[in-house]
LUMRO-194949 format. One record per residue: residue in one letter; y, x, z of N, C-alpha, C in turn. Coordinates in pm, whole numbers, padded with zeros to 5 digits, always signed. Each point is the difference from the previous one (the first is absolute). Layout:
residues N
AYXZYXZYXZ...
//
This chain:
residues 449
M+04849-02767-07456-00089+00106+00049-00049+00084-00116G+00001+00131+00018-00047+00091-00104-00151+00008-00005V-00050+00074-00097-00144+00020-00016-00028+00149+00001K-00103+00040+00074-00042+00139+00002-00144+00010-00051V-00024+00098-00083-00136+00032-00043-00046+00120+00081V-00120-00008+00056-00054+00109+00081-00130+00049-00060K-00009+00130-00019-00123+00061-00049-00054+00092+00107F-00131-00006+00026-00063+00085+00099-00103+00088-00068G+00006+00130+00029-00092+00096-00059-00137-00003+00063G-00092+00079-00055-00139-00001+00045-00018+00043+00145S+00076+00099+00046-00012+00043+00139+00052-00106+00096S+00092-00083-00048+00056-00108+00082-00093-00120+00010L-00104-00003-00084-00094-00113-00003-00144+00049+00007A-00022+00117+00063-00131+00063-00003-00105-00075+00081D+00043-00072+00103-00094-00076+00082+00071-00120+00060A-00072-00077+00081+00057-00123+00056+00120+00030+00089G-00006+00110+00075+00112+00034+00087+00127+00024-00079Q-00012+00071-00112+00117+00026-00083+00049-00128-00068I-00092-00086-00041+00040-00127-00062+00075-00087+00100K-00042+00004+00125+00072-00075+00103+00142+00052+00018K+00018+00132-00008+00135+00057+00007+00086-00050-00116A-00060+00002-00119+00074-00046-00118+00037-00148+00012A-00094-00080+00049+00026-00143+00016+00111-00024+00101A+00003+00078+00107+00105-00015+00101+00137+00033-00059I+00004+00101-00085+00125+00038-00067+00047-00114-00090I-00091-00057-00075+00035-00110-00091+00049-00121+00078K-00070-00036+00105+00035-00119+00077+00130+00018+00079A+00040+00126+00021+00122+00026+00077+00126-00035-00077D-00010-00019-00130+00117-00029-00084-00037-00108-00100P+00056-00121+00014-00036-00110-00091+00039+00026-00145E+00084+00100-00025+00036+00032-00138-00111+00077-00071R-00096+00054+00075-00113+00073-00060-00104-00102-00048R+00021-00050-00120-00079-00112-00049-00107+00039-00102F+00013+00117-00060-00096+00042-00102-00053+00138+00034M-00133+00011+00005-00065+00122+00046-00092+00055-00107V+00006+00132-00020-00086+00070-00096-00088+00097+00077P-00132-00022+00005-00089+00091+00072-00068+00101-00093S-00024+00118+00055-00088+00098-00065-00142-00021+00050A-00094+00073-00057-00137-00001+00051-00004+00080+00131P-00097-00027+00087-00009+00077+00125-00013+00150-00026G+00083+00077+00069-00003+00146-00014-00087+00064+00107K+00025+00126+00025-00079+00073+00100+00038-00042+00142R-00103-00018+00083+00023-00028+00142+00008+00127+00082F-00057+00106-00052+00001+00132+00065-00021+00102-00111D+00019+00128+00031+00001+00105-00103-00125+00003-00086A-00115-00018+00062-00126+00010-00074-00042-00131-00068D+00082-00102+00014-00034-00131-00055+00020+00000-00152I-00050-00106-00066+00012-00014-00145+00081-00126-00030K+00097+00013-00092+00076-00116-00041-00090-00098-00076V+00026-00129+00017-00081-00101-00068+00005+00018-00151T+00116+00035-00054+00010+00021-00145-00095+00109-00047D-00011+00107+00077-00092+00108-00037-00146-00045+00014M-00028-00087+00097-00135-00055+00014-00035-00086-00122L+00097-00074-00048-00022-00084-00119-00021+00085-00124Y+00077+00108-00012-00020+00092-00113-00142+00056+00001A-00048+00037+00119-00134+00056+00011-00107-00102-00041C+00020-00125+00041-00094-00106-00039+00001-00019-00151Y+00119+00001-00058+00010-00019-00145-00072+00111-00075E+00018+00124+00044-00063+00112-00070-00152-00016-00001K-00056-00040+00114-00145-00020+00007-00042-00119-00087A+00076-00110+00011-00035-00120-00077+00006+00027-00150S+00100+00075-00045+00014+00027-00143-00110+00091-00054L-00062+00077+00091-00111+00087-00040-00136-00066+00021G+00004-00126+00045-00124-00072+00025-00069+00040+00128E+00071+00068+00089-00057+00044+00127+00018-00109+00106D-00082+00008+00103+00005-00098+00108+00122+00027+00089F+00088-00100+00013+00118+00018+00084+00000-00097+00119T-00118-00055+00033-00011-00101+00105+00055+00050+00133A-00042+00119+00041+00042+00053+00130+00151+00026+00002D+00052+00052-00110+00144+00028-00009+00081-00129+00008F-00048-00101-00071+00072-00127-00001-00007-00070+00136Q-00113+00019+00069-00013-00060+00133+00103+00060+00097M+00033+00126-00018+00102+00063+00084+00136-00068-00020I+00029-00037-00124+00126-00070-00027-00002-00138+00064K-00111-00070-00016-00011-00133+00061+00014+00008+00152D-00063+00100+00058+00008+00016+00146+00144+00028+00044R+00071+00077-00080+00139+00032+00035+00084-00127+00005Y-00011-00082-00103+00080-00122-00004-00048-00104+00102N-00129-00014+00015-00051-00096+00097+00038+00041+00142G+00008+00130+00024+00046+00047+00131+00145-00037+00024I+00082+00012-00103+00142-00039+00013+00011-00149+00027I-00079-00081-00073+00003-00145+00020-00039-00036+00143A-00106+00062+00050-00047-00029+00135+00104+00041+00105D+00059+00117-00019+00098+00048+00098+00129-00082-00001L+00035-00054-00116+00118-00085-00008-00028-00142+00049G-00128-00038+00001-00037-00135+00041+00047-00105-00099V+00006+00035-00127+00048-00093-00101-00118-00072-00064D+00020-00127-00031-00105-00084-00056+00001+00012-00153V-00066+00104-00050-00007+00021-00144-00129+00074-00031S-00058-00029-00114-00120+00070-00045+00025+00057-00139L-00047+00123-00021+00017+00067-00129-00132+00012-00076E-00102-00072+00045-00132+00017-00061+00000-00033-00148A+00072-00105-00040+00004-00036-00142+00070+00109-00081Q+00108+00055+00055+00072+00107-00069-00084+00128-00008F-00072+00032+00109-00088+00118+00000-00104-00011-00112E-00060-00116-00013-00105-00020-00099+00056+00011-00142Q+00118-00057-00021+00062+00009-00133+00032+00144-00035I+00052+00075+00096+00033+00141-00024-00127+00079-00029R-00104-00025+00077-00127+00071-00019-00055-00022-00141Q+00010-00124-00048-00052-00032-00133+00086+00063-00111N+00130+00010+00023+00092+00048-00104+00022+00151+00001L-00047+00066+00104+00041+00138+00024-00032+00093-00117A-00117-00015-00059-00042+00093-00104+00069-00026-00134T+00044-00123-00022+00049-00037-00133+00150-00025-00009A+00064-00031+00112+00142-00039-00005+00096+00118-00003G-00051+00121+00024+00085+00117-00015+00045+00062+00131R+00041+00125-00010+00042+00079+00116+00124-00060+00067E+00094-00049-00081+00122-00056+00057-00029-00130+00076Y-00092-00079-00053-00040-00121+00072-00058+00037+00136A-00088+00097+00002-00062+00042+00126+00105+00044+00100A+00095+00084-00044+00103+00051+00091+00088-00111+00054S+00025-00102-00081+00093-00106+00040-00055-00092+00108R-00132+00001+00018-00060-00097+00093+00035+00029+00147G+00042+00123+00030+00039+00030+00137+00121-00080+00043E+00104-00002-00085+00120-00078+00030-00031-00150-00005F-00081-00041-00097-00035-00141-00016-00065-00055+00127L-00100+00069+00052-00071-00048+00120+00090+00006+00123N+00077+00108+00013+00088+00011+00116+00107-00108-00003G+00047-00035-00119+00100-00104-00012-00049-00135+00046I-00126-00033-00031-00057-00129+00042-00006-00007+00153I-00044+00108+00062-00011+00002+00147+00137-00013+00064I+00096+00079-00046+00132+00001+00062+00073-00132-00021A-00016-00061-00117+00061-00131-00024-00054-00103+00099A-00130+00002+00022-00060-00093+00096+00051+00027+00142Y+00012+00127+00036+00046+00035+00135+00146-00040+00022L+00084+00017-00102+00142-00035+00012+00026-00150-00019G-00094-00070-00064+00025-00138-00036+00088-00012-00124F-00001+00106-00085+00078+00002-00124-00089-00042-00116E+00062-00040-00110-00075-00030-00121-00043+00131-00066F-00123+00004-00053-00049+00116-00072+00024-00020-00149V+00065+00099-00063+00025-00003-00145-00066+00124-00060D-00097-00021-00086-00070+00111-00064+00095+00073-00094A+00014+00131+00020+00090+00079-00084-00039-00006-00147A-00128-00025-00029-00045-00010-00139+00066-00117-00072D+00049-00097+00075+00064-00117-00061+00149+00019-00025V+00058+00107+00055+00147+00012-00008+00050+00138-00043I-00084+00103+00008+00041+00135-00043-00059+00024-00139V+00086+00020-00100-00044+00001-00140+00005+00142-00057F-00111+00042-00061-00009+00126-00074-00024-00031-00147N+00042+00092-00087-00041-00014-00139-00140+00062-00015D-00055-00009-00117-00138+00047-00019-00012+00152+00001E+00114+00070-00002-00001+00146+00012+00013+00045+00145G+00012-00096+00092+00007+00033+00142+00140+00019+00054M+00102-00035-00079+00138+00011+00046+00044-00132+00061M+00062+00009+00118+00048-00121+00065+00116-00061-00078M-00002-00132-00014+00104-00071-00073+00094-00065+00103R+00114+00067+00022+00087-00038+00111+00058-00140-00014H+00058-00031-00114+00067-00129-00017-00099-00116+00010E-00117+00017-00064-00102-00105+00007-00051-00017+00144T-00012+00112+00071-00048-00006+00138+00099-00073+00090V+00127+00036-00010+00102-00065+00082+00004-00150-00029A-00011-00035-00127+00001-00143-00037-00119-00074+00059K-00120+00062-00007-00119-00065+00055+00009-00012+00152L+00051+00104+00065+00014-00006+00145+00095-00113+00041R+00111-00010-00069+00096-00105+00035-00059-00139-00021E-00073-00017-00109-00061-00130-00028-00106-00035+00104R-00084+00098+00035-00110-00026+00094+00051-00023+00143L+00107+00069+00038+00047-00007+00139+00107-00106+00022E+00032-00072-00106+00098-00109+00014-00050-00100+00105G+00076-00020+00104-00037-00094+00105-00097+00053+00104V-00047+00125-00015-00091+00060+00097+00081+00060+00113E-00030-00038+00122+00077+00047+00115-00035+00143+00037C-00129+00028+00013-00046+00134+00039-00129+00032-00076A-00015+00125-00042-00119+00033-00078-00037+00147+00018V-00130+00026-00023-00054+00136-00005-00044+00025-00144I+00055+00106-00063-00037+00039-00136-00053+00142+00006P-00129+00023-00024-00055+00135+00010+00070+00098-00094G+00010+00123+00043+00064+00103-00082-00098+00070-00092F+00055+00088-00085-00078+00098-00074-00056-00048-00134Y-00022-00130-00018-00068-00043-00122+00063-00124-00061G-00041-00028-00122+00039-00121-00071-00102-00026-00109R+00042-00066-00107-00094-00030-00107+00071+00013-00134S-00073+00051-00098+00058+00016-00134+00008-00134-00070V+00075-00003-00109+00015-00124-00075-00133-00048-00057S-00096+00091-00015-00132-00040-00050-00098-00030+00113G+00047+00004+00126-00082-00045+00112-00073+00108+00076V+00029+00128-00025-00068+00110+00068+00082+00045+00121V-00066+00018+00114+00070+00048+00119+00045+00144-00021R+00129+00025+00023+00057+00133-00012+00067+00040+00131T+00013+00129+00023+00062+00048+00122+00114+00097-00032F+00090+00013+00096+00099+00106-00005-00068+00129+00044S+00070+00111-00008-00054+00124+00055+00003-00008+00152R-00062+00097+00067-00009-00001+00146+00139-00023+00061G+00002-00082+00104+00128-00035+00061+00069-00116-00068G-00070-00064-00094+00061-00104-00081+00035-00129+00072S-00046-00017+00124+00042-00118+00075+00151+00000+00021D+00061+00118+00003+00146+00011+00007+00065-00072-00117V-00061+00014-00119+00056-00061-00120-00011-00152+00009T-00114-00049+00048-00016-00145+00016+00109-00056+00091G+00024+00069+00111+00104-00045+00093+00137+00000-00063S+00029+00100-00081+00129+00008-00066+00019-00113-00101L-00104-00028-00078+00007-00110-00097+00017-00134+00070L-00071-00015+00112+00011-00125+00076+00140-00016+00057A+00057+00108+00053+00135-00005+00054+00100-00042-00108R-00019+00054-00120+00087-00036-00112-00017-00149-00034A-00124-00046-00001-00027-00138-00041+00059-00102+00097V-00010+00026+00130+00048-00098+00099+00144+00028+00042R+00062+00098-00065+00139+00037+00028+00017+00033+00150A-00084+00090+00046-00001+00035+00142+00129+00069+00040S+00036-00016+00127+00116+00070+00054-00034+00145+00029V-00128+00027+00028-00047+00136+00024-00151+00005-00023Y-00047+00114-00046-00144+00024-00017-00041+00100+00107E-00079-00045+00098-00045+00086+00108-00136+00059-00035N-00007+00131+00000-00125+00070-00032-00049+00067+00128W-00105-00058+00060-00050+00047+00130-00116+00097-00020T+00013+00115+00065-00100+00105-00015-00025+00066+00135D-00045+00126+00000-00031+00067+00126+00102+00107+00035V+00116-00002-00066+00108+00093+00033+00130-00079+00014S+00090+00052+00082+00128-00069+00024+00104+00040-00103G-00031-00024-00125+00094+00031-00105-00020+00138-00059M+00099+00044-00075-00006+00129-00068+00066+00108+00084L-00043+00123-00023+00054+00116+00070+00075+00089-00099V+00094+00077+00051+00081+00087-00085-00088+00103-00071A-00106+00045+00067-00092+00097-00060-00142-00031+00047D-00097+00059-00068-00140-00019+00034-00029+00059+00138P-00049-00081+00095-00027+00051+00135-00112+00103+00004R-00079+00010-00108-00102+00104-00007+00062+00136-00032I+00125-00002-00045+00070+00123-00035+00110+00031+00101V+00077-00102+00036+00112+00015+00093-00035-00066+00132D+00024+00070+00109-00031-00052+00132+00100-00108+00041Q-00050-00120+00026+00079-00114+00047+00127-00024-00083P-00016-00027-00127+00119-00029-00083+00065-00131+00040L+00129-00011-00029+00073-00122+00031-00049-00116-00086E+00017-00120+00052-00032-00120-00079+00117-00033-00092I-00031-00070-00108+00103-00047-00093+00027-00147+00029P+00113-00035+00060+00025-00141+00032+00030-00085-00123V+00077+00058-00095+00039-00073-00121-00009+00094-00119I-00054-00049-00110-00010+00078-00122+00022-00093-00118T+00065+00048-00104+00022-00083-00118-00120+00010-00093Y-00008-00094-00092-00109+00004-00098+00005+00126-00085K+00121+00045-00035+00012+00122-00080-00052+00121+00076E+00037+00010+00129-00048+00112+00081-00152-00006+00014L-00052-00120+00020-00144-00015+00014-00073+00044-00127R+00055-00035-00116-00062+00039-00126-00007+00152-00012E+00107+00067+00038+00003+00146-00008-00105+00062+00091L-00014-00053+00122-00098+00054+00094-00142-00039-00040A-00017-00123-00051-00132-00044-00042-00053+00084-00115Y+00090+00048-00084-00039+00089-00110-00072+00123+00052M+00038+00044+00120-00065+00115+00063-00113-00042+00094G-00038-00127-00004-00113-00046+00079+00034-00044+00141A+00129-00002+00035+00040-00034+00137+00037-00148+00008S-00099-00084+00011+00028-00143+00009-00115-00072+00068V+00033-00103+00073-00104-00083+00061-00022-00126-00083L+00057-00003-00119-00010-00115-00089-00060+00039-00134H-00076-00090-00059-00043+00016-00138+00125+00000-00087E+00009+00095-00093+00122+00016-00081+00036-00127-00075D-00098-00073-00052+00029-00119-00080+00049-00118+00085A-00004+00016+00133+00047-00108+00087+00151-00005+00008I+00068+00102-00048+00145+00007+00015+00072-00093-00098F-00044-00003-00124+00080-00062-00106+00019-00152+00014P-00105-00079+00032+00024-00145+00008+00106-00039+00101V+00002+00067+00116+00099-00037+00102+00133+00069-00023R-00003+00118-00058+00126+00072-00024+00090-00079-00093T-00056-00051-00108+00081-00074-00097+00051-00132+00058A-00067-00051+00102+00043-00124+00064+00088+00025+00122G+00022+00127+00035+00085+00032+00115-00064-00034+00133I-00133+00000+00005-00072-00033+00125-00033+00130+00074P+00041+00015+00126-00035+00121+00075-00145+00001+00045I-00053+00121+00017-00135+00018+00053+00012+00064+00137N-00072-00053+00098-00001+00056+00135-00140+00055+00030I-00010+00132+00015-00127+00063+00035-00015-00005+00152R-00105-00066+00049-00017-00021+00145-00137+00047+00045N-00016+00018+00132-00123+00049+00060-00069-00114+00075T-00119-00037-00045-00074-00108+00063-00028+00029+00147N-00021+00125+00034-00032+00038+00138+00123+00021+00087R+00118+00001-00061+00126+00011+00073+00102-00096-00063P-00025-00130+00012+00087-00098-00066+00143+00000+00051E+00023+00061+00115+00136+00008+00054+00086+00101-00075D-00062+00092-00073+00075+00100-00076+00064-00065-00122A+00124+00039-00028+00073-00057-00114-00055+00045-00133G-00062+00118-00005-00056+00051-00123+00107+00048-00096T-00037+00011-00126+00093+00044-00106+00035-00117-00089M+00130-00019-00022+00046-00105-00091+00035+00062-00134I-00065-00050-00105+00027+00046-00136+00091-00103-00065I+00118+00043-00039+00102-00097-00041+00048+00027-00142P+00059-00102-00065+00057+00020-00133+00105+00110+00002D+00009+00071-00110+00088+00117-00006+00147-00036+00019D+00043-00113-00058+00142-00032+00003+00046-00062+00132S-00096-00032+00091+00038-00058+00129-00008+00100+00113A-00029+00126-00036-00023+00101+00103+00130+00058+00053E+00012+00003+00132+00110+00071+00062-00037+00147+00009E+00101+00086+00003-00026+00142+00009-00063+00032+00135S-00111+00073-00002-00069+00039+00122+00075+00113+00068Q-00019+00010+00132+00056+00112+00074-00071+00129-00037R-00119-00010-00056-00076+00119-00039+00031+00037-00144T+00017+00128-00023+00023+00049-00135-00126-00012-00084I-00113+00035+00060-00129+00000-00070-00087-00112+00053T-00051-00080-00091-00089-00110+00040-00144+00047+00014G-00046+00083-00092-00140+00044+00005-00023+00127-00078I-00109+00067+00036-00042+00123-00068-00149-00014-00031A-00039+00027-00123-00141-00009-00036-00031+00100-00110G-00125+00040-00010-00038+00096-00101-00140-00025-00052K-00027+00055-00118-00130-00022-00062-00040+00124-00079K-00127+00036+00007-00052+00113-00076-00058-00048-00133G-00047+00097-00080-00070-00036-00124+00086-00003-00124F+00105+00082-00004+00085+00004-00119-00007+00138-00066S+00039+00004-00127+00011+00126-00074+00134+00002-00072A+00050+00124-00021+00127+00017-00069-00023+00068-00135I+00049-00062-00106-00001+00062-00133+00136+00068-00015N+00001+00130+00010+00125+00078-00002+00025+00056-00139I+00117-00028-00056+00035+00040-00136+00131+00078+00001E+00002+00112-00069+00122+00079-00017+00028+00020-00149K+00128-00012-00036+00040+00030-00138+00150+00026-00004S+00040+00111-00056+00141+00033-00013+00072-00105-00084M+00120-00036+00044+00084-00099-00069-00065-00138-00008M-00085-00029+00095-00066-00131+00001+00102-00112+00000N+00110+00019+00072+00099-00107+00015+00067-00038-00133S-00001+00092-00096+00065-00029-00129-00097-00057-00103E-00126-00010+00037-00102-00048-00093-00018-00151+00020I+00061-00077-00087-00001-00147+00014-00143-00053-00010G-00037-00083+00098-00132-00063-00001-00110+00084+00062F+00036+00112+00065-00103+00088+00057-00080-00073+00108C+00070-00059+00095-00069-00071+00109-00082-00117-00053R+00057-00070-00099-00074-00111-00061-00130+00047-00061D+00004+00113-00070-00120+00051-00065-00106+00040+00103V+00046+00061+00109-00094+00038+00107-00068-00124+00058L+00080-00101+00029-00056-00122+00059-00090-00074-00097N+00030+00007-00129-00086-00063-00100-00137+00065-00003V-00003+00133+00012-00128+00072+00004-00082-00045+00121I+00067-00008+00112-00067-00041+00124-00050-00144-00011A+00083-00087-00054-00038-00141-00015-00116-00018-00097D+00000+00077-00108-00106-00012-00101-00137+00035+00058L-00001+00080+00107-00127+00035+00066-00033-00095+00115G+00078-00106+00013-00028-00100+00102+00035+00046+00140I+00098+00088+00011+00043+00052+00129+00138-00056+00032S+00018-00058+00117+00131-00049+00041+00064+00101+00094F+00133+00014-00011+00065+00099+00085+00065-00067+00121E+00015+00079+00107+00057-00050+00124+00148+00039+00014H+00030+00126-00027+00138+00049+00011+00022+00104-00108M+00130+00025-00032+00031+00096-00105+00129+00076+00034P-00003+00088+00099+00118+00083+00028+00019+00103-00111S+00127+00035-00029+00023+00093-00111+00122+00087+00026G+00006+00113-00073+00116+00087-00001+00048+00016-00142I+00085+00101-00026+00052+00018-00135-00111+00046-00095D-00081+00094+00046-00106+00055-00086-00140-00028+00056T-00010-00085+00098-00131-00028+00061-00014-00149+00030M-00122-00044+00001-00029-00135+00047-00141-00003+00057S-00019-00086+00096-00132-00020+00059-00034-00147-00008V-00122-00029-00032-00048-00138-00001-00111-00011+00104I+00023-00083+00101-00098-00017+00107-00092-00115-00035V-00131+00026+00001-00099-00101-00036-00110-00004+00106D-00073-00108+00001-00116-00011+00087-00111+00093-00050T-00052+00082+00089-00098+00101-00041-00123-00063-00065D-00046-00110+00054-00120-00065-00055+00018-00039-00147S+00124-00035-00037+00024-00043-00138-00011+00116-00100L-00001+00123+00051-00009+00117-00087-00143+00044-00028K-00094-00052+00076-00137+00049-00010-00053-00011-00143G-00050+00114-00050-00055+00004-00134+00103+00003-00111K+00130+00006+00036+00105-00007-00102+00094+00121+00002E-00020+00094+00093+00098+00107+00019+00016+00086-00126D-00109+00048-00056+00008+00086-00118+00063-00074-00117Q-00037-00125-00016+00055-00081-00109+00149-00022+00020L+00040-00021+00125+00142-00022+00031+00082+00126-00030L-00047+00115+00047+00073+00124-00022+00012+00032-00149E-00108-00021-00073+00002+00027-00144+00099-00092-00071A+00001-00128+00038+00090-00096-00064+00146+00032+00032L+00027+00042+00124+00137+00035+00037+00047+00123-00077R-00086+00101-00012+00038+00121-00075+00029-00033-00147K-00079-00087-00056+00017-00037-00141+00124-00085-00021T+00027-00091+00095+00107-00098-00019+00138+00054+00035V+00014+00073+00112+00134+00042+00044+00018+00152+00002N-00106+00075-00031+00008+00145-00010+00070+00064+00120P-00051-00017+00119+00067+00053+00119-00017+00152+00010D+00094+00063+00074-00016+00143+00030-00115+00020+00098H-00016-00095+00089-00107+00009+00099-00036-00141+00047V-00127-00027+00017-00046-00127+00055-00123+00025+00086E-00005-00064+00116-00113+00015+00090-00019-00128+00079I-00120-00015+00056-00028-00115+00087-00029+00054+00139E+00074-00049+00097-00014+00044+00139-00062-00113+00082H-00111+00029+00066-00069-00102+00079+00036+00010+00149E-00062-00089+00078+00016-00002+00146+00145-00020+00041V+00066-00093-00068+00137-00037+00035-00003-00130+00081A+00077-00002+00108+00016-00122+00080+00144-00048-00012L+00018-00130+00000+00134-00059-00003+00032-00062+00134L+00122+00021+00044+00046-00051+00129+00126-00082-00026A+00004-00122+00051+00116-00087-00019+00072-00021+00132V+00131+00024-00001+00087-00032+00114+00085-00118-00045V-00015-00114+00068+00056-00126-00048+00095-00059+00104G+00113-00054-00046+00090-00069+00092+00131-00038-00065K+00041-00126+00019+00130-00043-00052+00113+00077+00066G-00022+00043+00125+00105+00070+00074+00039+00133-00060M-00084+00054-00089+00033+00129-00061+00122-00010-00090R+00033-00119-00048+00115-00017-00088+00132+00021+00073R+00000-00027+00130+00126+00008+00075+00005+00119+00095T-00105+00081+00002-00006+00111+00095+00005+00132-00074H+00103+00078+00028+00015+00130-00066-00098+00101+00060G-00053+00086-00085-00079+00111+00048-00146-00029+00025T-00048-00120-00036-00141-00032+00025-00092+00092-00080A+00029+00015-00130-00083+00088-00083+00004+00143+00051A+00117+00042+00046+00012+00137+00053-00090+00020+00121R-00005-00099+00088-00086+00012+00118-00148+00001-00040I-00035-00080-00101-00139-00005-00046-00044+00138-00051F+00081+00059-00085-00040+00128-00060+00016+00117+00096A+00094-00013+00094+00011+00103+00104-00125-00001+00088A-00051-00119+00029-00121-00011+00081-00119+00062-00072L-00012-00024-00129-00110+00057-00078+00013+00152-00009A+00122+00047-00019+00022+00145-00008-00033+00067+00133H+00040-00063+00110-00028+00057+00133-00150+00009+00025A-00074-00096-00055-00146+00001+00016-00069+00085-00106R+00079+00068-00084-00050+00087-00107-00091-00076-00097I+00043-00121-00034-00074-00082-00095+00071+00007-00135N-00075+00040-00101+00055+00015-00134+00013-00137-00068V+00119-00030-00050+00025-00125-00071-00022+00021-00149K-00090-00078-00057-00034+00013-00141+00080-00094-00089M+00050-00109+00058+00068-00100-00080+00091-00083+00089I+00115-00041-00053+00092-00090+00069+00039-00109-00098D-00007-00125+00044+00039-00112-00084+00062-00107+00089Q+00121-00043-00035+00066-00104+00078+00031-00117-00090G-00034-00120+00047+00026-00120-00078+00149-00025-00014S+00038-00070-00108+00140-00028-00027+00063-00089+00107S-00084-00077+00071+00051-00087+00105+00026+00074+00130E-00035+00128+00005+00010+00081+00121-00082-00059+00114L-00104-00074-00036-00086-00062+00100-00108+00095+00048N-00034+00100-00084-00110+00087+00036+00019+00141-00054V-00064+00094+00062-00009+00137-00048-00149+00033-00010I-00046+00042-00118-00138+00039-00020-00006+00153-00005V-00091+00057+00078-00015+00144+00006-00144+00035-00035G-00017+00098-00086-00134+00050-00032-00029+00129+00076V-00115+00006+00067-00041+00118+00076-00147+00028-00028N-00049+00116+00045-00143+00026-00009-00075-00100+00089E-00119-00039-00043-00077-00098+00077-00024+00046+00144H-00026+00129+00019-00030+00046+00136+00123+00001+00090D+00121-00018-00058+00123-00004+00080+00046-00142+00031L-00068-00100-00055+00052-00137+00008+00020-00048+00143H-00100+00009+00084+00011-00053+00135+00107+00072+00081Q+00006+00133-00014+00103+00075+00069+00139-00039-00050A+00013-00026-00129+00128-00042-00056+00044-00134+00058I-00092-00094+00010+00033-00131+00058+00043+00016+00145R-00072+00084+00075+00033+00018+00141+00139+00062+00019C+00030+00103-00078+00128+00067+00022+00117-00086-00045I-00015-00077-00108+00107-00091-00042+00020-00109+00104Y-00110-00051+00054+00012-00104+00102+00075+00053+00122D-00036+00119+00044+00063+00057+00121+00149+00022-00020V+00038+00050-00117+00140+00035-00023+00084-00121-00042A-00052-00080-00091+00081-00106-00060-00018-00136+00065V-00103-00017+00082-00023-00130+00064+00007+00012+00152R-00087+00079+00059-00008+00005+00146+00130+00049+00063R+00054+00110-00051+00123+00053+00060+00119-00091-00024T+00006-00058-00120+00108-00093-00030-00006-00122+00092Y-00122-00050+00023-00018-00116+00088+00038+00035+00143D-00040+00120+00046+00033+00042+00137+00151+00012+00019V+00068+00052-00104+00146+00011+00008+00064-00138+00007F-00053-00095-00080+00054-00137-00001-00018-00067+00136I-00118+00017+00061-00025-00061+00130+00089+00063+00105T+00016+00131-00005+00084+00068+00098+00146-00047-00010S+00051-00009-00125+00139-00041-00019+00021-00146+00041S-00105-00082-00014+00011-00142+00037+00009-00016+00152L-00057+00094+00071+00000-00010+00146+00125+00056+00063V+00076+00077-00077+00122+00062+00054+00112-00105+00014
//
């Protein structure tokens, strides 16, 4: 029998009703033996996540202000869950310890207590063993997670354990201080756990039925993505289109463990399967996903005979690196090159950058252009389909959208397009309509003939 690790997000565990749904999912498959819970999320739009309630308590405690009423709200939230579940457990000792430590143990300690408390309740409700993540998730003293040490500790602690709940989001440094991942870090805990127990699959349960080809806030009713490779996911995640914490990919990717994104409220849906790159069959779809992000700037440089000047690009990048600026893309021509950077990284450095470039490479012209958005069209199918790029740029031209930059990866897995920020959403919509929706409609029609 295989082993499955299941992680449930905050919306999936927001109250007793949601926890019961999660428990039913776990009990429906005996292979679901290890569970990673998040802290309770919002129950309704105006609600407050428990993690944010804990942050608020910490801020008051650290300033010496009275946080009694705020902390009572947290206690009431958890005690309400316990009562509604009818589970025989008390958190009074844990509440008192947290209250005493809140002002001195640090912001990360405060934030981690949401998962810690929820894990105790859910373990009792499921009849699973509770394993404190602080005992098995290892950080160094700089706050970086130590993957190999963590996997080793998890394997040692879980040896002989049939079923367990390990809270997500936090661990402990080698010097004994509670540390946390960034928001969404319970995904990382689940990934590390899956690696440690050599899971057959890592199921990540949330409030959506997997990933969509495009953002539904931009494109009306986009298609779902049934299967995506880790490489494709990385390309889309770079543009912010992911339901997973970025650091959750690597532990399972290197072990060849697939991730299944599932919907707690629609467990019958297959969701999206994220699979190793080398095991992926070619999809019927040419394009897997489309995503875009604003907030970039282009450093545009012109110089006659640039191509014959050995080390020109190197010198430009050295200037940029010396100012602590990392570049995203670097499309170039014979006498021109553009370096795309994050706009925020330029703040307070523009004049210094331009002066250094003029002194170092003596360009004919150099300027910085702001309000650039990058759009990524991603899909393994583009390697075998002729004319995909032509359809993309024809769609943009038809919509009268000016293309500022084109960059295609050597793997032919993606095409990156730079446009004005105010054109980004329209660009995504027109590419989706031409390169995804119409192609899919043609495929369905031909399949029915």
